[in-house]
CHARMM internal coordinates of N, CA and C (Angstrom, degrees):
IC EDIT
DIST 1 N 1 CA 1.5202
DIST 1 CA 1 C 1.4550
ANGL 1 N 1 CA 1 C 117.44
DIST 1 C 2 N 1.4635
ANGL 1 CA 1 C 2 N 118.47
DIHE 1 N 1 CA 1 C 2 N 96.38
DIST 2 N 2 CA 1.3779
ANGL 1 C 2 N 2 CA 120.63
DIHE 1 CA 1 C 2 N 2 CA -176.21
DIST 2 CA 2 C 1.5722
ANGL 2 N 2 CA 2 C 114.47
DIHE 1 C 2 N 2 CA 2 C -71.04
DIST 2 C 3 N 1.3564
ANGL 2 CA 2 C 3 N 116.18
DIHE 2 N 2 CA 2 C 3 N 151.12
DIST 3 N 3 CA 1.3556
ANGL 2 C 3 N 3 CA 121.86
DIHE 2 CA 2 C 3 N 3 CA 166.19
DIST 3 CA 3 C 1.4897
ANGL 3 N 3 CA 3 C 111.64
DIHE 2 C 3 N 3 CA 3 C -93.33
DIST 3 C 4 N 1.2881
ANGL 3 CA 3 C 4 N 117.93
DIHE 3 N 3 CA 3 C 4 N 132.93
DIST 4 N 4 CA 1.5506
ANGL 3 C 4 N 4 CA 120.97
DIHE 3 CA 3 C 4 N 4 CA -177.14
DIST 4 CA 4 C 1.5343
ANGL 4 N 4 CA 4 C 106.27
DIHE 3 C 4 N 4 CA 4 C -113.06
DIST 4 C 5 N 1.2773
ANGL 4 CA 4 C 5 N 117.33
DIHE 4 N 4 CA 4 C 5 N 150.18
DIST 5 N 5 CA 1.4488
ANGL 4 C 5 N 5 CA 120.97
DIHE 4 CA 4 C 5 N 5 CA 176.80
DIST 5 CA 5 C 1.5911
ANGL 5 N 5 CA 5 C 102.96
DIHE 4 C 5 N 5 CA 5 C -110.59
DIST 5 C 6 N 1.2700
ANGL 5 CA 5 C 6 N 113.40
DIHE 5 N 5 CA 5 C 6 N 137.83
DIST 6 N 6 CA 1.5190
ANGL 5 C 6 N 6 CA 120.19
DIHE 5 CA 5 C 6 N 6 CA -174.82
DIST 6 CA 6 C 1.5640
ANGL 6 N 6 CA 6 C 104.58
DIHE 5 C 6 N 6 CA 6 C -127.65
DIST 6 C 7 N 1.3445
ANGL 6 CA 6 C 7 N 112.43
DIHE 6 N 6 CA 6 C 7 N 159.60
DIST 7 N 7 CA 1.4802
ANGL 6 C 7 N 7 CA 119.89
DIHE 6 CA 6 C 7 N 7 CA 169.35
DIST 7 CA 7 C 1.5933
ANGL 7 N 7 CA 7 C 100.58
DIHE 6 C 7 N 7 CA 7 C -136.89
DIST 7 C 8 N 1.3136
ANGL 7 CA 7 C 8 N 113.43
DIHE 7 N 7 CA 7 C 8 N 132.51
DIST 8 N 8 CA 1.4311
ANGL 7 C 8 N 8 CA 120.05
DIHE 7 CA 7 C 8 N 8 CA -173.21
DIST 8 CA 8 C 1.4539
ANGL 8 N 8 CA 8 C 107.27
DIHE 7 C 8 N 8 CA 8 C -79.05
DIST 8 C 9 N 1.3626
ANGL 8 CA 8 C 9 N 120.77
DIHE 8 N 8 CA 8 C 9 N 137.21
DIST 9 N 9 CA 1.4659
ANGL 8 C 9 N 9 CA 127.98
DIHE 8 CA 8 C 9 N 9 CA 175.59
DIST 9 CA 9 C 1.4727
ANGL 9 N 9 CA 9 C 116.26
DIHE 8 C 9 N 9 CA 9 C -70.11
DIST 9 C 10 N 1.3969
ANGL 9 CA 9 C 10 N 115.95
DIHE 9 N 9 CA 9 C 10 N -24.50
DIST 10 N 10 CA 1.3864
ANGL 9 C 10 N 10 CA 118.40
DIHE 9 CA 9 C 10 N 10 CA -179.51
DIST 10 CA 10 C 1.3970
ANGL 10 N 10 CA 10 C 117.87
DIHE 9 C 10 N 10 CA 10 C -86.25
DIST 10 C 11 N 1.4284
ANGL 10 CA 10 C 11 N 113.49
DIHE 10 N 10 CA 10 C 11 N -49.65
DIST 11 N 11 CA 1.4966
ANGL 10 C 11 N 11 CA 119.18
DIHE 10 CA 10 C 11 N 11 CA -173.96
DIST 11 CA 11 C 1.4843
ANGL 11 N 11 CA 11 C 112.56
DIHE 10 C 11 N 11 CA 11 C -112.95
DIST 11 C 12 N 1.2935
ANGL 11 CA 11 C 12 N 122.37
DIHE 11 N 11 CA 11 C 12 N -9.10
DIST 12 N 12 CA 1.4794
ANGL 11 C 12 N 12 CA 121.99
DIHE 11 CA 11 C 12 N 12 CA 176.88
DIST 12 CA 12 C 1.5593
ANGL 12 N 12 CA 12 C 114.16
DIHE 11 C 12 N 12 CA 12 C 86.42
DIST 12 C 13 N 1.3168
ANGL 12 CA 12 C 13 N 124.92
DIHE 12 N 12 CA 12 C 13 N 0.43
DIST 13 N 13 CA 1.3345
ANGL 12 C 13 N 13 CA 129.45
DIHE 12 CA 12 C 13 N 13 CA 176.51
DIST 13 CA 13 C 1.4339
ANGL 13 N 13 CA 13 C 113.39
DIHE 12 C 13 N 13 CA 13 C -61.65
DIST 13 C 14 N 1.2622
ANGL 13 CA 13 C 14 N 114.23
DIHE 13 N 13 CA 13 C 14 N 132.77
DIST 14 N 14 CA 1.5698
ANGL 13 C 14 N 14 CA 120.53
DIHE 13 CA 13 C 14 N 14 CA 178.62
DIST 14 CA 14 C 1.6409
ANGL 14 N 14 CA 14 C 107.43
DIHE 13 C 14 N 14 CA 14 C -100.36
DIST 14 C 15 N 1.2296
ANGL 14 CA 14 C 15 N 112.70
DIHE 14 N 14 CA 14 C 15 N 133.91
DIST 15 N 15 CA 1.5280
ANGL 14 C 15 N 15 CA 117.50
DIHE 14 CA 14 C 15 N 15 CA 179.20
DIST 15 CA 15 C 1.5342
ANGL 15 N 15 CA 15 C 108.57
DIHE 14 C 15 N 15 CA 15 C -153.09
DIST 15 C 16 N 1.4097
ANGL 15 CA 15 C 16 N 108.39
DIHE 15 N 15 CA 15 C 16 N 167.87
DIST 16 N 16 CA 1.4297
ANGL 15 C 16 N 16 CA 121.97
DIHE 15 CA 15 C 16 N 16 CA 177.49
DIST 16 CA 16 C 1.5036
ANGL 16 N 16 CA 16 C 113.06
DIHE 15 C 16 N 16 CA 16 C -121.98
DIST 16 C 17 N 1.3066
ANGL 16 CA 16 C 17 N 109.82
DIHE 16 N 16 CA 16 C 17 N 145.97
DIST 17 N 17 CA 1.5856
ANGL 16 C 17 N 17 CA 115.52
DIHE 16 CA 16 C 17 N 17 CA 177.68
DIST 17 CA 17 C 1.5064
ANGL 17 N 17 CA 17 C 105.50
DIHE 16 C 17 N 17 CA 17 C -142.83
DIST 17 C 18 N 1.3852
ANGL 17 CA 17 C 18 N 109.40
DIHE 17 N 17 CA 17 C 18 N 144.74
DIST 18 N 18 CA 1.4602
ANGL 17 C 18 N 18 CA 122.04
DIHE 17 CA 17 C 18 N 18 CA 175.27
DIST 18 CA 18 C 1.5350
ANGL 18 N 18 CA 18 C 101.69
DIHE 17 C 18 N 18 CA 18 C -87.55
DIST 18 C 19 N 1.2854
ANGL 18 CA 18 C 19 N 123.54
DIHE 18 N 18 CA 18 C 19 N 118.51
DIST 19 N 19 CA 1.4704
ANGL 18 C 19 N 19 CA 127.13
DIHE 18 CA 18 C 19 N 19 CA 177.78
DIST 19 CA 19 C 1.3746
ANGL 19 N 19 CA 19 C 113.97
DIHE 18 C 19 N 19 CA 19 C -103.96
DIST 19 C 20 N 1.4019
ANGL 19 CA 19 C 20 N 113.30
DIHE 19 N 19 CA 19 C 20 N 114.72
DIST 20 N 20 CA 1.5096
ANGL 19 C 20 N 20 CA 121.10
DIHE 19 CA 19 C 20 N 20 CA 178.06
DIST 20 CA 20 C 1.5147
ANGL 20 N 20 CA 20 C 111.21
DIHE 19 C 20 N 20 CA 20 C -91.29
DIST 20 C 21 N 1.2611
ANGL 20 CA 20 C 21 N 122.98
DIHE 20 N 20 CA 20 C 21 N -20.05
DIST 21 N 21 CA 1.4521
ANGL 20 C 21 N 21 CA 126.50
DIHE 20 CA 20 C 21 N 21 CA 178.06
DIST 21 CA 21 C 1.5133
ANGL 21 N 21 CA 21 C 111.39
DIHE 20 C 21 N 21 CA 21 C -146.92
DIST 21 C 22 N 1.3432
ANGL 21 CA 21 C 22 N 111.55
DIHE 21 N 21 CA 21 C 22 N 155.83
DIST 22 N 22 CA 1.4458
ANGL 21 C 22 N 22 CA 112.73
DIHE 21 CA 21 C 22 N 22 CA 175.74
DIST 22 CA 22 C 1.5110
ANGL 22 N 22 CA 22 C 114.96
DIHE 21 C 22 N 22 CA 22 C -76.22
DIST 22 C 23 N 1.3057
ANGL 22 CA 22 C 23 N 111.94
DIHE 22 N 22 CA 22 C 23 N -13.66
DIST 23 N 23 CA 1.5161
ANGL 22 C 23 N 23 CA 118.70
DIHE 22 CA 22 C 23 N 23 CA 179.34
DIST 23 CA 23 C 1.5600
ANGL 23 N 23 CA 23 C 111.22
DIHE 22 C 23 N 23 CA 23 C -92.36
DIST 23 C 24 N 1.2726
ANGL 23 CA 23 C 24 N 120.70
DIHE 23 N 23 CA 23 C 24 N 4.35
DIST 24 N 24 CA 1.4251
ANGL 23 C 24 N 24 CA 127.50
DIHE 23 CA 23 C 24 N 24 CA -174.51
DIST 24 CA 24 C 1.5485
ANGL 24 N 24 CA 24 C 107.51
DIHE 23 C 24 N 24 CA 24 C -75.62
DIST 24 C 25 N 1.3302
ANGL 24 CA 24 C 25 N 116.31
DIHE 24 N 24 CA 24 C 25 N 122.55
DIST 25 N 25 CA 1.5442
ANGL 24 C 25 N 25 CA 118.28
DIHE 24 CA 24 C 25 N 25 CA 175.32
DIST 25 CA 25 C 1.4460
ANGL 25 N 25 CA 25 C 113.99
DIHE 24 C 25 N 25 CA 25 C -69.99
DIST 25 C 26 N 1.3283
ANGL 25 CA 25 C 26 N 114.13
DIHE 25 N 25 CA 25 C 26 N 131.67
DIST 26 N 26 CA 1.4921
ANGL 25 C 26 N 26 CA 123.49
DIHE 25 CA 25 C 26 N 26 CA -176.92
DIST 26 CA 26 C 1.5439
ANGL 26 N 26 CA 26 C 105.67
DIHE 25 C 26 N 26 CA 26 C -115.03
DIST 26 C 27 N 1.3465
ANGL 26 CA 26 C 27 N 115.61
DIHE 26 N 26 CA 26 C 27 N 123.41
DIST 27 N 27 CA 1.4193
ANGL 26 C 27 N 27 CA 118.87
DIHE 26 CA 26 C 27 N 27 CA 179.32
DIST 27 CA 27 C 1.5008
ANGL 27 N 27 CA 27 C 111.45
DIHE 26 C 27 N 27 CA 27 C -126.37
DIST 27 C 28 N 1.2331
ANGL 27 CA 27 C 28 N 119.44
DIHE 27 N 27 CA 27 C 28 N 148.07
DIST 28 N 28 CA 1.5525
ANGL 27 C 28 N 28 CA 126.37
DIHE 27 CA 27 C 28 N 28 CA -179.46
DIST 28 CA 28 C 1.4421
ANGL 28 N 28 CA 28 C 106.97
DIHE 27 C 28 N 28 CA 28 C -65.02
DIST 28 C 29 N 1.3280
ANGL 28 CA 28 C 29 N 119.65
DIHE 28 N 28 CA 28 C 29 N 130.89
DIST 29 N 29 CA 1.4621
ANGL 28 C 29 N 29 CA 121.80
DIHE 28 CA 28 C 29 N 29 CA 178.64
DIST 29 CA 29 C 1.5560
ANGL 29 N 29 CA 29 C 117.31
DIHE 28 C 29 N 29 CA 29 C -70.00
DIST 29 C 30 N 1.3667
ANGL 29 CA 29 C 30 N 114.87
DIHE 29 N 29 CA 29 C 30 N -18.03
DIST 30 N 30 CA 1.3853
ANGL 29 C 30 N 30 CA 121.26
DIHE 29 CA 29 C 30 N 30 CA -177.86
DIST 30 CA 30 C 1.4916
ANGL 30 N 30 CA 30 C 110.41
DIHE 29 C 30 N 30 CA 30 C -95.98
DIST 30 C 31 N 1.3099
ANGL 30 CA 30 C 31 N 121.98
DIHE 30 N 30 CA 30 C 31 N -54.53
DIST 31 N 31 CA 1.5404
ANGL 30 C 31 N 31 CA 122.15
DIHE 30 CA 30 C 31 N 31 CA 175.46
DIST 31 CA 31 C 1.4665
ANGL 31 N 31 CA 31 C 118.77
DIHE 30 C 31 N 31 CA 31 C -101.90
DIST 31 C 32 N 1.3654
ANGL 31 CA 31 C 32 N 116.87
DIHE 31 N 31 CA 31 C 32 N -9.30
DIST 32 N 32 CA 1.4447
ANGL 31 C 32 N 32 CA 122.61
DIHE 31 CA 31 C 32 N 32 CA 176.61
DIST 32 CA 32 C 1.5438
ANGL 32 N 32 CA 32 C 110.39
DIHE 31 C 32 N 32 CA 32 C 73.39
DIST 32 C 33 N 1.2941
ANGL 32 CA 32 C 33 N 119.49
DIHE 32 N 32 CA 32 C 33 N 20.62
DIST 33 N 33 CA 1.4537
ANGL 32 C 33 N 33 CA 122.62
DIHE 32 CA 32 C 33 N 33 CA 174.06
DIST 33 CA 33 C 1.3996
ANGL 33 N 33 CA 33 C 112.51
DIHE 32 C 33 N 33 CA 33 C -73.62
DIST 33 C 34 N 1.3954
ANGL 33 CA 33 C 34 N 120.26
DIHE 33 N 33 CA 33 C 34 N 148.30
DIST 34 N 34 CA 1.4246
ANGL 33 C 34 N 34 CA 119.86
DIHE 33 CA 33 C 34 N 34 CA 173.34
DIST 34 CA 34 C 1.5676
ANGL 34 N 34 CA 34 C 114.62
DIHE 33 C 34 N 34 CA 34 C -99.70
DIST 34 C 35 N 1.3695
ANGL 34 CA 34 C 35 N 112.60
DIHE 34 N 34 CA 34 C 35 N 11.92
DIST 35 N 35 CA 1.5034
ANGL 34 C 35 N 35 CA 117.67
DIHE 34 CA 34 C 35 N 35 CA -179.30
DIST 35 CA 35 C 1.4460
ANGL 35 N 35 CA 35 C 105.23
DIHE 34 C 35 N 35 CA 35 C -97.57
DIST 35 C 36 N 1.2963
ANGL 35 CA 35 C 36 N 116.64
DIHE 35 N 35 CA 35 C 36 N 125.49
DIST 36 N 36 CA 1.3811
ANGL 35 C 36 N 36 CA 122.23
DIHE 35 CA 35 C 36 N 36 CA -174.11
DIST 36 CA 36 C 1.5647
ANGL 36 N 36 CA 36 C 110.45
DIHE 35 C 36 N 36 CA 36 C -163.38
DIST 36 C 37 N 1.4016
ANGL 36 CA 36 C 37 N 113.31
DIHE 36 N 36 CA 36 C 37 N 161.13
DIST 37 N 37 CA 1.4473
ANGL 36 C 37 N 37 CA 121.73
DIHE 36 CA 36 C 37 N 37 CA 178.13
DIST 37 CA 37 C 1.5087
ANGL 37 N 37 CA 37 C 109.23
DIHE 36 C 37 N 37 CA 37 C -119.46
DIST 37 C 38 N 1.4266
ANGL 37 CA 37 C 38 N 118.59
DIHE 37 N 37 CA 37 C 38 N 135.04
DIST 38 N 38 CA 1.3742
ANGL 37 C 38 N 38 CA 111.49
DIHE 37 CA 37 C 38 N 38 CA 178.10
DIST 38 CA 38 C 1.5343
ANGL 38 N 38 CA 38 C 107.82
DIHE 37 C 38 N 38 CA 38 C -87.73
DIST 38 C 39 N 1.3209
ANGL 38 CA 38 C 39 N 112.95
DIHE 38 N 38 CA 38 C 39 N 142.16
DIST 39 N 39 CA 1.4678
ANGL 38 C 39 N 39 CA 125.53
DIHE 38 CA 38 C 39 N 39 CA -176.27
DIST 39 CA 39 C 1.4334
ANGL 39 N 39 CA 39 C 116.88
DIHE 38 C 39 N 39 CA 39 C -90.23
DIST 39 C 40 N 1.2307
ANGL 39 CA 39 C 40 N 129.96
DIHE 39 N 39 CA 39 C 40 N 143.62
DIST 40 N 40 CA 1.4366
ANGL 39 C 40 N 40 CA 129.58
DIHE 39 CA 39 C 40 N 40 CA 173.00
DIST 40 CA 40 C 1.5725
ANGL 40 N 40 CA 40 C 105.84
DIHE 39 C 40 N 40 CA 40 C -75.24
DIST 40 C 41 N 1.2764
ANGL 40 CA 40 C 41 N 112.67
DIHE 40 N 40 CA 40 C 41 N 136.69
DIST 41 N 41 CA 1.5716
ANGL 40 C 41 N 41 CA 123.91
DIHE 40 CA 40 C 41 N 41 CA -179.35
DIST 41 CA 41 C 1.5889
ANGL 41 N 41 CA 41 C 107.63
DIHE 40 C 41 N 41 CA 41 C -99.10
DIST 41 C 42 N 1.2293
ANGL 41 CA 41 C 42 N 115.90
DIHE 41 N 41 CA 41 C 42 N 139.36
DIST 42 N 42 CA 1.4508
ANGL 41 C 42 N 42 CA 124.17
DIHE 41 CA 41 C 42 N 42 CA 172.00
DIST 42 CA 42 C 1.5731
ANGL 42 N 42 CA 42 C 101.99
DIHE 41 C 42 N 42 CA 42 C -101.27
DIST 42 C 43 N 1.3149
ANGL 42 CA 42 C 43 N 111.75
DIHE 42 N 42 CA 42 C 43 N 140.77
DIST 43 N 43 CA 1.4382
ANGL 42 C 43 N 43 CA 118.33
DIHE 42 CA 42 C 43 N 43 CA 176.27
DIST 43 CA 43 C 1.5259
ANGL 43 N 43 CA 43 C 111.62
DIHE 42 C 43 N 43 CA 43 C -137.28
DIST 43 C 44 N 1.2886
ANGL 43 CA 43 C 44 N 117.11
DIHE 43 N 43 CA 43 C 44 N 157.71
DIST 44 N 44 CA 1.4998
ANGL 43 C 44 N 44 CA 119.87
DIHE 43 CA 43 C 44 N 44 CA 179.65
DIST 44 CA 44 C 1.4227
ANGL 44 N 44 CA 44 C 109.88
DIHE 43 C 44 N 44 CA 44 C -107.47
DIST 44 C 45 N 1.4190
ANGL 44 CA 44 C 45 N 110.40
DIHE 44 N 44 CA 44 C 45 N 138.00
DIST 45 N 45 CA 1.4463
ANGL 44 C 45 N 45 CA 122.51
DIHE 44 CA 44 C 45 N 45 CA 178.59
DIST 45 CA 45 C 1.5181
ANGL 45 N 45 CA 45 C 108.67
DIHE 44 C 45 N 45 CA 45 C -128.63
DIST 45 C 46 N 1.2865
ANGL 45 CA 45 C 46 N 119.00
DIHE 45 N 45 CA 45 C 46 N 144.25
DIST 46 N 46 CA 1.5299
ANGL 45 C 46 N 46 CA 121.73
DIHE 45 CA 45 C 46 N 46 CA 178.70
DIST 46 CA 46 C 1.5731
ANGL 46 N 46 CA 46 C 106.14
DIHE 45 C 46 N 46 CA 46 C -69.18
DIST 46 C 47 N 1.3602
ANGL 46 CA 46 C 47 N 105.13
DIHE 46 N 46 CA 46 C 47 N 144.09
DIST 47 N 47 CA 1.5038
ANGL 46 C 47 N 47 CA 112.80
DIHE 46 CA 46 C 47 N 47 CA -178.76
DIST 47 CA 47 C 1.5107
ANGL 47 N 47 CA 47 C 104.31
DIHE 46 C 47 N 47 CA 47 C -86.71
DIST 47 C 48 N 1.3752
ANGL 47 CA 47 C 48 N 111.73
DIHE 47 N 47 CA 47 C 48 N 138.47
DIST 48 N 48 CA 1.5166
ANGL 47 C 48 N 48 CA 121.03
DIHE 47 CA 47 C 48 N 48 CA -172.04
DIST 48 CA 48 C 1.5643
ANGL 48 N 48 CA 48 C 108.66
DIHE 47 C 48 N 48 CA 48 C -76.70
DIST 48 C 49 N 1.3830
ANGL 48 CA 48 C 49 N 117.45
DIHE 48 N 48 CA 48 C 49 N -22.98
DIST 49 N 49 CA 1.3630
ANGL 48 C 49 N 49 CA 117.17
DIHE 48 CA 48 C 49 N 49 CA -174.99
DIST 49 CA 49 C 1.3793
ANGL 49 N 49 CA 49 C 117.64
DIHE 48 C 49 N 49 CA 49 C -76.86
DIST 49 C 50 N 1.3863
ANGL 49 CA 49 C 50 N 120.98
DIHE 49 N 49 CA 49 C 50 N -31.27
DIST 50 N 50 CA 1.5006
ANGL 49 C 50 N 50 CA 123.07
DIHE 49 CA 49 C 50 N 50 CA -171.15
DIST 50 CA 50 C 1.4016
ANGL 50 N 50 CA 50 C 109.33
DIHE 49 C 50 N 50 CA 50 C -118.00
DIST 50 C 51 N 1.3321
ANGL 50 CA 50 C 51 N 119.97
DIHE 50 N 50 CA 50 C 51 N 76.48
DIST 51 N 51 CA 1.5839
ANGL 50 C 51 N 51 CA 125.24
DIHE 50 CA 50 C 51 N 51 CA 179.60
DIST 51 CA 51 C 1.5595
ANGL 51 N 51 CA 51 C 107.81
DIHE 50 C 51 N 51 CA 51 C -62.14
DIST 51 C 52 N 1.2492
ANGL 51 CA 51 C 52 N 122.32
DIHE 51 N 51 CA 51 C 52 N -31.47
DIST 52 N 52 CA 1.4900
ANGL 51 C 52 N 52 CA 122.50
DIHE 51 CA 51 C 52 N 52 CA -170.52
DIST 52 CA 52 C 1.4631
ANGL 52 N 52 CA 52 C 114.24
DIHE 51 C 52 N 52 CA 52 C -66.36
DIST 52 C 53 N 1.4830
ANGL 52 CA 52 C 53 N 116.67
DIHE 52 N 52 CA 52 C 53 N -29.54
DIST 53 N 53 CA 1.4652
ANGL 52 C 53 N 53 CA 119.42
DIHE 52 CA 52 C 53 N 53 CA -177.84
DIST 53 CA 53 C 1.5933
ANGL 53 N 53 CA 53 C 109.24
DIHE 52 C 53 N 53 CA 53 C -73.96
DIST 53 C 54 N 1.2870
ANGL 53 CA 53 C 54 N 121.81
DIHE 53 N 53 CA 53 C 54 N -9.07
DIST 54 N 54 CA 1.3391
ANGL 53 C 54 N 54 CA 119.99
DIHE 53 CA 53 C 54 N 54 CA -178.23
DIST 54 CA 54 C 1.4488
ANGL 54 N 54 CA 54 C 112.85
DIHE 53 C 54 N 54 CA 54 C -98.53
DIST 54 C 55 N 1.3486
ANGL 54 CA 54 C 55 N 120.79
DIHE 54 N 54 CA 54 C 55 N -7.17
DIST 55 N 55 CA 1.3897
ANGL 54 C 55 N 55 CA 122.28
DIHE 54 CA 54 C 55 N 55 CA 179.67
DIST 55 CA 55 C 1.4641
ANGL 55 N 55 CA 55 C 112.76
DIHE 54 C 55 N 55 CA 55 C -76.27
DIST 55 C 56 N 1.3159
ANGL 55 CA 55 C 56 N 115.40
DIHE 55 N 55 CA 55 C 56 N 152.28
DIST 56 N 56 CA 1.4363
ANGL 55 C 56 N 56 CA 122.66
DIHE 55 CA 55 C 56 N 56 CA 176.28
DIST 56 CA 56 C 1.5284
ANGL 56 N 56 CA 56 C 108.40
DIHE 55 C 56 N 56 CA 56 C -85.08
DIST 56 C 57 N 1.3677
ANGL 56 CA 56 C 57 N 112.96
DIHE 56 N 56 CA 56 C 57 N 140.20
DIST 57 N 57 CA 1.4731
ANGL 56 C 57 N 57 CA 119.90
DIHE 56 CA 56 C 57 N 57 CA -176.51
DIST 57 CA 57 C 1.5374
ANGL 57 N 57 CA 57 C 110.92
DIHE 56 C 57 N 57 CA 57 C -63.99
DIST 57 C 58 N 1.3494
ANGL 57 CA 57 C 58 N 118.87
DIHE 57 N 57 CA 57 C 58 N -18.75
DIST 58 N 58 CA 1.4807
ANGL 57 C 58 N 58 CA 121.03
DIHE 57 CA 57 C 58 N 58 CA 179.93
DIST 58 CA 58 C 1.4670
ANGL 58 N 58 CA 58 C 108.94
DIHE 57 C 58 N 58 CA 58 C -92.79
DIST 58 C 59 N 1.3470
ANGL 58 CA 58 C 59 N 125.34
DIHE 58 N 58 CA 58 C 59 N -6.89
DIST 59 N 59 CA 1.4479
ANGL 58 C 59 N 59 CA 126.93
DIHE 58 CA 58 C 59 N 59 CA -176.15
DIST 59 CA 59 C 1.6627
ANGL 59 N 59 CA 59 C 104.80
DIHE 58 C 59 N 59 CA 59 C -76.16
DIST 59 C 60 N 1.3079
ANGL 59 CA 59 C 60 N 113.94
DIHE 59 N 59 CA 59 C 60 N 130.13
DIST 60 N 60 CA 1.4612
ANGL 59 C 60 N 60 CA 117.07
DIHE 59 CA 59 C 60 N 60 CA 174.94
DIST 60 CA 60 C 1.4802
ANGL 60 N 60 CA 60 C 113.08
DIHE 59 C 60 N 60 CA 60 C -60.37
DIST 60 C 61 N 1.3339
ANGL 60 CA 60 C 61 N 119.35
DIHE 60 N 60 CA 60 C 61 N 132.91
DIST 61 N 61 CA 1.4561
ANGL 60 C 61 N 61 CA 122.63
DIHE 60 CA 60 C 61 N 61 CA -177.59
DIST 61 CA 61 C 1.5331
ANGL 61 N 61 CA 61 C 114.09
DIHE 60 C 61 N 61 CA 61 C -69.45
DIST 61 C 62 N 1.1976
ANGL 61 CA 61 C 62 N 118.91
DIHE 61 N 61 CA 61 C 62 N -17.77
DIST 62 N 62 CA 1.5787
ANGL 61 C 62 N 62 CA 120.27
DIHE 61 CA 61 C 62 N 62 CA 178.96
DIST 62 CA 62 C 1.3933
ANGL 62 N 62 CA 62 C 110.86
DIHE 61 C 62 N 62 CA 62 C -81.52
DIST 62 C 63 N 1.2070
ANGL 62 CA 62 C 63 N 125.50
DIHE 62 N 62 CA 62 C 63 N -15.02
DIST 63 N 63 CA 1.5069
ANGL 62 C 63 N 63 CA 132.76
DIHE 62 CA 62 C 63 N 63 CA 177.56
DIST 63 CA 63 C 1.5203
ANGL 63 N 63 CA 63 C 110.91
DIHE 62 C 63 N 63 CA 63 C -95.69
DIST 63 C 64 N 1.3922
ANGL 63 CA 63 C 64 N 118.05
DIHE 63 N 63 CA 63 C 64 N -12.13
DIST 64 N 64 CA 1.3981
ANGL 63 C 64 N 64 CA 117.98
DIHE 63 CA 63 C 64 N 64 CA -179.37
DIST 64 CA 64 C 1.4767
ANGL 64 N 64 CA 64 C 119.61
DIHE 63 C 64 N 64 CA 64 C 75.05
DIST 64 C 65 N 1.3916
ANGL 64 CA 64 C 65 N 114.44
DIHE 64 N 64 CA 64 C 65 N 0.11
DIST 65 N 65 CA 1.4689
ANGL 64 C 65 N 65 CA 117.67
DIHE 64 CA 64 C 65 N 65 CA -179.09
DIST 65 CA 65 C 1.5131
ANGL 65 N 65 CA 65 C 117.75
DIHE 64 C 65 N 65 CA 65 C 80.20
DIST 65 C 66 N 1.4226
ANGL 65 CA 65 C 66 N 115.42
DIHE 65 N 65 CA 65 C 66 N 9.66
DIST 66 N 66 CA 1.4789
ANGL 65 C 66 N 66 CA 113.63
DIHE 65 CA 65 C 66 N 66 CA 175.30
DIST 66 CA 66 C 1.4750
ANGL 66 N 66 CA 66 C 108.35
DIHE 65 C 66 N 66 CA 66 C -120.23
DIST 66 C 67 N 1.3478
ANGL 66 CA 66 C 67 N 119.48
DIHE 66 N 66 CA 66 C 67 N -175.81
DIST 67 N 67 CA 1.4822
ANGL 66 C 67 N 67 CA 121.68
DIHE 66 CA 66 C 67 N 67 CA -173.19
DIST 67 CA 67 C 1.4972
ANGL 67 N 67 CA 67 C 108.23
DIHE 66 C 67 N 67 CA 67 C -74.47
DIST 67 C 68 N 1.3325
ANGL 67 CA 67 C 68 N 119.60
DIHE 67 N 67 CA 67 C 68 N 104.74
DIST 68 N 68 CA 1.3666
ANGL 67 C 68 N 68 CA 125.99
DIHE 67 CA 67 C 68 N 68 CA 172.42
DIST 68 CA 68 C 1.5617
ANGL 68 N 68 CA 68 C 114.11
DIHE 67 C 68 N 68 CA 68 C 85.52
DIST 68 C 69 N 1.3811
ANGL 68 CA 68 C 69 N 115.70
DIHE 68 N 68 CA 68 C 69 N -5.32
DIST 69 N 69 CA 1.4680
ANGL 68 C 69 N 69 CA 113.37
DIHE 68 CA 68 C 69 N 69 CA -176.39
DIST 69 CA 69 C 1.5051
ANGL 69 N 69 CA 69 C 119.09
DIHE 68 C 69 N 69 CA 69 C 85.42
DIST 69 C 70 N 1.2193
ANGL 69 CA 69 C 70 N 120.19
DIHE 69 N 69 CA 69 C 70 N -9.52
DIST 70 N 70 CA 1.4319
ANGL 69 C 70 N 70 CA 119.67
DIHE 69 CA 69 C 70 N 70 CA -177.11
DIST 70 CA 70 C 1.5087
ANGL 70 N 70 CA 70 C 123.09
DIHE 69 C 70 N 70 CA 70 C -86.27
DIST 70 C 71 N 1.3354
ANGL 70 CA 70 C 71 N 109.83
DIHE 70 N 70 CA 70 C 71 N 26.16
DIST 71 N 71 CA 1.4968
ANGL 70 C 71 N 71 CA 111.56
DIHE 70 CA 70 C 71 N 71 CA -177.59
DIST 71 CA 71 C 1.5921
ANGL 71 N 71 CA 71 C 113.66
DIHE 70 C 71 N 71 CA 71 C -100.85
DIST 71 C 72 N 1.4038
ANGL 71 CA 71 C 72 N 112.05
DIHE 71 N 71 CA 71 C 72 N 6.51
DIST 72 N 72 CA 1.4504
ANGL 71 C 72 N 72 CA 113.29
DIHE 71 CA 71 C 72 N 72 CA 176.85
DIST 72 CA 72 C 1.5323
ANGL 72 N 72 CA 72 C 118.88
DIHE 71 C 72 N 72 CA 72 C 80.97
DIST 72 C 73 N 1.2229
ANGL 72 CA 72 C 73 N 111.65
DIHE 72 N 72 CA 72 C 73 N 23.74
DIST 73 N 73 CA 1.5397
ANGL 72 C 73 N 73 CA 115.79
DIHE 72 CA 72 C 73 N 73 CA -176.46
DIST 73 CA 73 C 1.5052
ANGL 73 N 73 CA 73 C 110.70
DIHE 72 C 73 N 73 CA 73 C -97.99
DIST 73 C 74 N 1.2572
ANGL 73 CA 73 C 74 N 121.95
DIHE 73 N 73 CA 73 C 74 N 40.94
DIST 74 N 74 CA 1.4056
ANGL 73 C 74 N 74 CA 122.23
DIHE 73 CA 73 C 74 N 74 CA 177.99
DIST 74 CA 74 C 1.3815
ANGL 74 N 74 CA 74 C 112.47
DIHE 73 C 74 N 74 CA 74 C -99.33
END
COOR INIT
IC SEED 1 N 1 CA 1 C
IC BUILD
């Protein structure tokens, strides 16, 4: 079930909704208008090139910071 971000065409309110079906009616929480535009969302993803920046400072370096050290990060 994706969460979509919308902006109301009538009042400019930005809001999010979990959409269970394409037939689900979406209304603005401020003015209750059904006229809206879906906004593009930005998301964060870990960079693959710099694994050391994602390690916790308390994790032992001999284990590589993962469960048991078996993830091949040596």
